[in-house]
SETORRO-61515 format. One record per residue: residue number from 1; residue in one letter; x, y, z of N, C-alpha, C, O in turn. Coordinates in pm, whole numbers, plus 50000, padded with zeros to 5 digits. Layout:
<rs>
     i   aa     n.u     n.v     n.w    ca.u    ca.v    ca.w     c.u     c.v     c.w     o.u     o.v     o.w
   NUM    a       X       Y       Z       X       Y       Z       X       Y       Z       X       Y       Z
...
</rs>
This chain:
<rs>
     i   aa     n.u     n.v     n.w    ca.u    ca.v    ca.w     c.u     c.v     c.w     o.u     o.v     o.w
     1    m   95996   78182   51870   95949   78049   51838   95872   77988   51955   95765   77930   51936
     2    k   95929   78002   52078   95861   77947   52195   95726   78014   52217   95629   77948   52254
     3    t   95720   78146   52195   95596   78219   52213   95488   78166   52120   95374   78149   52163
     4    k   95523   78140   51995   95427   78087   51899   95380   77947   51941   95262   77914   51928
     5    f   95471   77867   51992   95436   77733   52040   95336   77741   52156   95235   77671   52155
     6    f   95365   77826   52256   95275   77840   52371   95141   77899   52330   95038   77862   52386
     7    t   95142   77989   52234   95016   78046   52184   94934   77936   52118   94813   77927   52140
     8    t   94997   77853   52037   94928   77743   51971   94873   77646   52074   94758   77602   52062
     9    i   94952   77610   52174   94907   77518   52279   94786   77578   52352   94688   77508   52378
    10    t   94793   77706   52383   94684   77773   52454   94557   77772   52371   94448   77746   52424
    11    i   94568   77799   52242   94450   77799   52155   94390   77660   52146   94269   77644   52153
    12    v   94474   77559   52130   94426   77421   52124   94358   77381   52255   94250   77323   52254
    13    a   94421   77414   52368   94363   77381   52499   94230   77452   52516   94134   77394   52566
    14    t   94224   77578   52476   94100   77654   52487   93991   77590   52404   93877   77578   52450
    15    f   94023   77548   52283   93925   77483   52196   93874   77353   52258   93754   77327   52260
    16    i   93966   77273   52308   93928   77145   52369   93837   77167   52489   93732   77103   52501
    17    f   93876   77258   52577   93799   77279   52698   93669   77354   52671   93569   77330   52739
    18    s   93670   77444   52574   93549   77522   52550   93439   77437   52489   93321   77473   52500
    19    s   93473   77326   52425   93369   77239   52370   93282   77181   52481   93164   77154   52460
    20    s   93340   77162   52599   93261   77111   52711   93202   77223   52795   93110   77199   52873
    21    v   93254   77344   52781   93209   77455   52863   93063   77489   52837   92990   77526   52929
    22    f   93019   77477   52713   92886   77522   52679   92779   77415   52695   92663   77437   52658
    23    a   92815   77301   52748   92716   77197   52776   92624   77243   52889   92669   77305   52985
    24    q   92499   77213   52876   92401   77250   52976   92389   77139   53080   92410   77022   53048
    25    v   92357   77175   53201   92333   77076   53305   92197   77015   53279   92096   77085   53281
    26    d   92192   76883   53255   92069   76815   53217   91990   76762   53336   91882   76706   53316
    27    g   92037   76776   53453   91970   76725   53570   92066   76730   53685   92170   76796   53678
    28    p   92033   76660   53791   92124   76662   53906   92262   76607   53868   92274   76508   53797
    29    i   92363   76674   53918   92500   76629   53895   92519   76495   53964   92469   76473   54075
    30    l   92591   76406   53900   92623   76272   53952   92498   76188   53979   92501   76099   54064
    31    s   92390   76215   53907   92266   76140   53929   92281   75992   53893   92203   75910   53941
    32    g   92378   75958   53810   92399   75819   53772   92486   75739   53868   92510   75620   53846
    33    v   92533   75804   53974   92621   75736   54070   92537   75695   54191   92480   75779   54260
    34    d   92531   75564   54215   92447   75514   54324   92497   75554   54462   92418   75599   54545
    35    n   92625   75537   54489   92679   75567   54621   92806   75649   54607   92915   75595   54589
    36    t   92792   75780   54616   92907   75869   54595   93016   75849   54700   93133   75878   54674
    37    s   92979   75800   54817   93079   75785   54924   93178   75671   54897   93272   75652   54974
    38    e   93158   75596   54791   93252   75490   54753   93369   75543   54671   93465   75471   54645
    39    y   93361   75670   54630   93459   75728   54538   93528   75849   54599   93470   75919   54683
    40    k   93652   75874   54557   93722   75996   54597   93663   76114   54521   93599   76096   54418
    41    t   93687   76234   54572   93632   76354   54508   93676   76366   54363   93595   76398   54276
    42    i   93802   76340   54334   93851   76352   54197   93783   76252   54105   93756   76282   53989
    43    e   93755   76134   54155   93685   76033   54074   93544   76079   54042   93498   76064   53929
    44    l   93476   76136   54140   93339   76184   54119   93335   76298   54018   93248   76301   53931
    45    i   93428   76390   54030   93432   76503   53937   93450   76453   53794   93390   76507   53701
    46    n   93531   76350   53777   93555   76295   53644   93440   76210   53592   93440   76172   53474
    47    m   93342   76179   53675   93230   76094   53634   93115   76170   53568   93029   76109   53507
    48    d   93113   76301   53579   93000   76377   53526   93046   76475   53419   93133   76558   53444
    49    k   92989   76465   53302   93028   76551   53190   93003   76698   53219   93069   76784   53161
    50    d   92910   76730   53308   92880   76869   53341   92986   76932   53432   92977   77050   53465
    51    l   93085   76853   53472   93195   76903   53555   93329   76891   53481   93435   76908   53542
    52    s   93323   76863   53352   93445   76832   53276   93542   76950   53265   93663   76928   53262
    53    t   93493   77071   53259   93586   77184   53248   93668   77198   53374   93790   77217   53368
    54    f   93603   77187   53489   93675   77193   53617   93775   77078   53626   93888   77097   53669
    55    a   93732   76958   53585   93822   76841   53587   93943   76864   53497   94055   76830   53534
    56    n   93921   76922   53379   94032   76950   53288   94126   77055   53345   94248   77044   53329
    57    l   94073   77155   53411   94158   77257   53473   94237   77199   53591   94351   77239   53615
    58    l   94177   77106   53664   94252   77037   53769   94372   76965   53709   94481   76968   53766
    59    t   94352   76901   53596   94460   76830   53529   94568   76928   53482   94687   76904   53502
    60    l   94527   77037   53418   94624   77137   53371   94706   77194   53486   94825   77221   53470
    61    s   94642   77213   53601   94712   77271   53716   94800   77169   53787   94891   77206   53862
    62    g   94775   77040   53764   94848   76934   53832   94787   76896   53966   94836   76805   54032
    63    l   94680   76965   54005   94618   76937   54135   94535   76809   54134   94497   76759   54240
    64    n   94505   76756   54016   94432   76630   54009   94509   76518   54079   94449   76430   54141
    65    l   94641   76520   54068   94723   76417   54133   94716   76429   54286   94707   76328   54356
    66    s   94719   76550   54336   94707   76571   54481   94574   76520   54531   94567   76454   54635
    67    l   94466   76550   54457   94333   76502   54498   94323   76350   54490   94255   76288   54571
    68    a   94389   76292   54393   94386   76146   54378   94460   76077   54492   94422   75967   54534
    69    l   94564   76140   54543   94647   76077   54646   94604   76110   54789   94639   76036   54881
    70    t   94530   76217   54809   94497   76258   54945   94391   76170   55009   94293   76129   54946
    71    t   94413   76143   55135   94312   76076   55216   94256   76174   55320   94164   76141   55395
    72    e   94315   76294   55323   94270   76396   55419   94132   76448   55380   94106   76473   55263
    73    p   94044   76464   55478   93911   76517   55447   93920   76661   55396   93998   76741   55447
    74    h   93839   76692   55296   93840   76825   55236   93703   76856   55175   93617   76769   55166
    75    t   93687   76979   55135   93565   77025   55070   93603   77091   54939   93696   77172   54934
    76    l   93529   77057   54833   93551   77118   54702   93425   77190   54659   93314   77139   54672
    77    f   93443   77311   54606   93335   77386   54543   93361   77374   54393   93457   77431   54342
    78    v   93275   77299   54324   93299   77267   54184   93200   77342   54094   93080   77315   54097
    79    p   93251   77435   54014   93164   77505   53918   93124   77411   53804   93203   77328   53760
    80    t   93003   77426   53757   92955   77349   53642   93015   77405   53514   93071   77515   53513
    81    n   93003   77329   53406   93047   77379   53276   92971   77507   53240   93028   77598   53180
    82    q   92845   77513   53276   92765   77633   53248   92825   77754   53319   92821   77865   53265
    83    a   92878   77737   53438   92944   77848   53508   93063   77899   53427   93086   78019   53419
    84    f   93138   77806   53367   93253   77847   53286   93211   77921   53160   93288   78000   53106
    85    s   93090   77896   53111   93044   77968   52992   93025   78116   53022   93020   78197   52929
    86    k   93015   78153   53149   93001   78294   53188   93138   78363   53200   93145   78485   53209
    87    m   93244   78285   53200   93379   78340   53209   93418   78397   53073   93387   78338   52969
    88    s   93485   78510   53073   93528   78567   52945   93632   78476   52881   93707   78406   52949
    89    i   93635   78478   52749   93733   78397   52676   93874   78441   52713   93964   78358   52727
    90    k   93891   78571   52730   94023   78623   52767   94069   78563   52900   94184   78520   52911
    91    r   93981   78560   52999   94017   78504   53131   94046   78355   53120   94141   78305   53181
    92    f   93966   78284   53042   93986   78141   53025   94122   78113   52959   94194   78022   53000
    93    v   94156   78192   52857   94285   78176   52789   94398   78206   52886   94501   78138   52885
    94    e   94382   78309   52970   94485   78341   53070   94507   78223   53163   94621   78187   53191
    95    l   94397   78163   53211   94409   78051   53305   94472   77928   53241   94545   77854   53307
    96    t   94444   77905   53114   94492   77783   53049   94628   77800   52981   94683   77704   52928
    97    n   94681   77920   52983   94813   77944   52925   94918   77878   53015   94921   77904   53136
    98    p   95003   77793   52959   95105   77725   53041   95194   77821   53120   95246   77784   53225
    99    k   95212   77943   53071   95292   78042   53143   95225   78086   53273   95291   78138   53363
   100    n   95095   78065   53283   95018   78113   53399   94975   77999   53492   94871   78007   53556
   101    k   95055   77894   53499   95018   77779   53582   95001   77818   53729   94916   77762   53798
   102    t   95080   77912   53777   95068   77958   53915   94932   78023   53937   94868   78000   54040
   103    e   94888   78104   53842   94757   78170   53852   94644   78067   53846   94547   78078   53920
   104    l   94657   77969   53759   94557   77862   53750   94551   77785   53881   94442   77756   53931
   105    t   94665   77752   53937   94671   77677   54064   94603   77758   54175   94529   77701   54255
   106    k   94628   77887   54180   94565   77973   54280   94413   77975   54260   94338   77965   54356
   107    f   94369   77989   54136   94226   77988   54104   94162   77857   54150   94055   77858   54211
   108    m   94226   77745   54122   94172   77615   54160   94172   77598   54311   94077   77545   54368
   109    n   94278   77643   54378   94285   77633   54524   94178   77717   54594   94139   77686   54707
   110    d   94130   77822   54529   94021   77902   54586   93892   77820   54599   93800   77861   54670
   111    h   93885   77707   54532   93767   77620   54534   93787   77499   54626   93711   77402   54618
   112    f   93887   77505   54712   93927   77391   54796   93941   77435   54941   94003   77537   54970
   113    l   93883   77358   55032   93901   77380   55176   93964   77255   55236   93933   77143   55195
   114    t   94053   77273   55332   94126   77160   55390   94052   77092   55504   94112   77020   55583
   115    k   93924   77115   55512   93840   77050   55612   93710   77007   55543   93665   77071   55448
   116    k   93652   76899   55591   93526   76850   55535   93410   76921   55605   93395   76911   55727
   117    y   93328   76992   55527   93213   77065   55580   93084   77012   55519   93084   76963   55406
   118    t   92976   77021   55595   92843   76999   55540   92771   77134   55540   92813   77227   55608
   119    s   92664   77143   55464   92592   77271   55453   92534   77315   55587   92517   77435   55610
   120    r   92505   77222   55675   92448   77257   55806   92547   77331   55896   92507   77394   55993
   121    e   92675   77323   55864   92778   77388   55946   92795   77536   55915   92869   77606   55985
   122    f   92728   77585   55811   92744   77724   55771   92625   77808   55815   92512   77761   55820
   123    k   92654   77932   55845   92552   78029   55881   92573   78153   55798   92684   78181   55753
   124    n   92466   78228   55776   92477   78352   55703   92581   78442   55768   92588   78453   55890
   125    a   92661   78506   55686   92765   78601   55728   92887   78533   55788   92978   78602   55835
   126    d   92893   78400   55787   93016   78331   55826   93125   78367   55726   93098   78403   55612
   127    v   93248   78356   55771   93363   78374   55684   93455   78254   55709   93485   78222   55824
   128    i   93499   78190   55602   93586   78073   55612   93725   78113   55565   93740   78177   55461
   129    s   93827   78076   55640   93965   78095   55597   94005   77975   55513   93982   77860   55552
   130    t   94065   78001   55399   94100   77892   55308   94241   77839   55326   94272   77731   55277
   131    g   94325   77911   55395   94463   77868   55407   94552   77929   55302   94675   77920   55312
   132    n   94493   77991   55201   94570   78060   55096   94577   78208   55126   94589   78290   55034
   133    n   94569   78244   55253   94559   78384   55294   94438   78450   55231   94442   78568   55195
   134    t   94331   78373   55219   94205   78426   55166   94092   78386   55259   94103   78293   55339
   135    k   93983   78458   55246   93862   78428   55321   93745   78424   55224   93740   78499   55127
   136    i   93651   78335   55252   93532   78321   55169   93411   78364   55252   93388   78314   55362
   137    q   93335   78457   55197   93212   78505   55261   93098   78407   55230   93085   78360   55117
   138    i   93017   78377   55330   92903   78286   55314   92774   78365   55325   92760   78452   55410
   139    y   92680   78332   55237   92547   78389   55244   92449   78273   55247   92458   78182   55165
   140    q   92356   78277   55339   92255   78173   55346   92123   78234   55389   92118   78314   55483
   141    d   92016   78196   55320   91882   78233   55362   91793   78111   55345   91843   77999   55333
   142    d   91662   78130   55345   91570   78017   55333   91575   77950   55196   91528   77837   55181
   143    y   91632   78018   55096   91625   77968   54960   91756   77916   54904   91758   77822   54825
   144    y   91864   77977   54945   91992   77926   54891   92110   77961   54979   92102   78040   55073
   145    l   92221   77896   54943   92348   77910   55011   92451   77949   54905   92451   77894   54795
   146    s   92538   78044   54939   92643   78080   54844   92775   78099   54916   92780   78136   55034
   147    f   92882   78074   54843   93018   78087   54894   93094   78179   54800   93105   78151   54680
   148    g   93146   78287   54853   93227   78378   54772   93157   78422   54644   93223   78442   54542
   149    g   93026   78436   54648   92949   78480   54532   92897   78369   54443   92822   78396   54349
   150    a   92935   78245   54468   92889   78132   54387   92774   78061   54458   92790   78013   54570
   151    k   92659   78056   54394   92540   77993   54451   92552   77840   54444   92594   77784   54342
   152    v   92516   77774   54552   92521   77628   54559   92401   77570   54484   92286   77603   54514
   153    l   92428   77483   54388   92323   77414   54314   92292   77278   54377   92177   77236   54381
   154    q   92397   77211   54426   92383   77084   54497   92483   77085   54611   92600   77117   54592
   155    a   92435   77049   54729   92522   77051   54847   92541   76909   54900   92464   76818   54870
   156    d   92644   76895   54981   92666   76774   55060   92675   76645   54979   92614   76544   55014
   157    i   92750   76649   54871   92777   76527   54796   92898   76462   54863   93012   76506   54849
   158    k   92868   76357   54936   92971   76292   55018   93056   76200   54933   93006   76120   54853
   159    s   93188   76211   54952   93281   76121   54884   93360   76045   54989   93344   76067   55109
   160    k   93445   75955   54943   93529   75876   55032   93623   75964   55113   93655   75932   55228
   161    n   93669   76075   55055   93768   76159   55122   93726   76305   55137   93810   76391   55166
   162    g   93598   76335   55117   93558   76474   55132   93413   76499   55100   93329   76409   55098
   163    m   93385   76628   55074   93250   76673   55044   93258   76764   54922   93351   76842   54907
   164    i   93158   76752   54835   93152   76835   54714   93027   76921   54719   92918   76874   54754
   165    f   93045   77047   54682   92934   77140   54661   92940   77181   54514   93044   77231   54469
   166    i   92833   77163   54440   92828   77206   54301   92778   77350   54301   92674   77381   54360
   167    v   92851   77439   54234   92819   77582   54236   92800   77637   54095   92848   77580   53997
   168    d   92729   77750   54087   92697   77810   53958   92795   77919   53914   92772   77987   53815
   169    g   92904   77935   53988   93002   78038   53956   93135   78004   54019   93162   77889   54053
   170    f   93217   78106   54034   93351   78086   54087   93363   78148   54224   93303   78252   54252
   171    i   93439   78084   54310   93462   78134   54443   93551   78257   54431   93661   78251   54376
   172    e   93502   78367   54482   93580   78491   54481   93613   78529   54624   93538   78601   54691
   173    p   93728   78481   54671   93768   78511   54809   93821   78652   54820   93858   78716   54721
   174    s   93825   78700   54942   93891   78827   54966   94030   78797   55022   94047   78705   55101
   175    r   94127   78873   54980   94265   78854   55025   94288   78936   55151   94236   79047   55164
   176    y   94364   78883   55244   94396   78958   55365   94542   78950   55394   94589   79007   55493
</rs>
């Protein structure tokens, strides 16, 4: 009985979140926000429909509360809804299954750094330690910057308590 309940919850959650996953990015993220530095990172993420899947996953993982309460400077790598459309349905269902909350939390934490960085602080071939016993490889050339395989679409979105980088994929750290 419990298995059927969790399966139903997972299917409903997948349906709800997938409706926003296939939305296209219509322009610069947060273009309607005059001064991003007046808002916390979690508030900014919730202000743009093109970031709704990531915002919903933060809520499912429970990390939205931590972001709402923290005053510590941090950096978030936020995939767009279009990035989530590249994720397999199987992987998405795994992440949103209530039984896999630990895996979802780990996935979300891979997109979080406990220090505030700007794009100017990174160099090609740098490696950042995330604190989750993982490292993120950085690639930078004259045309773009990427972290753990995710290309930066918008960099240095300053918030009241951190910095946001909008990315086209998921951070894939290496474990050590």
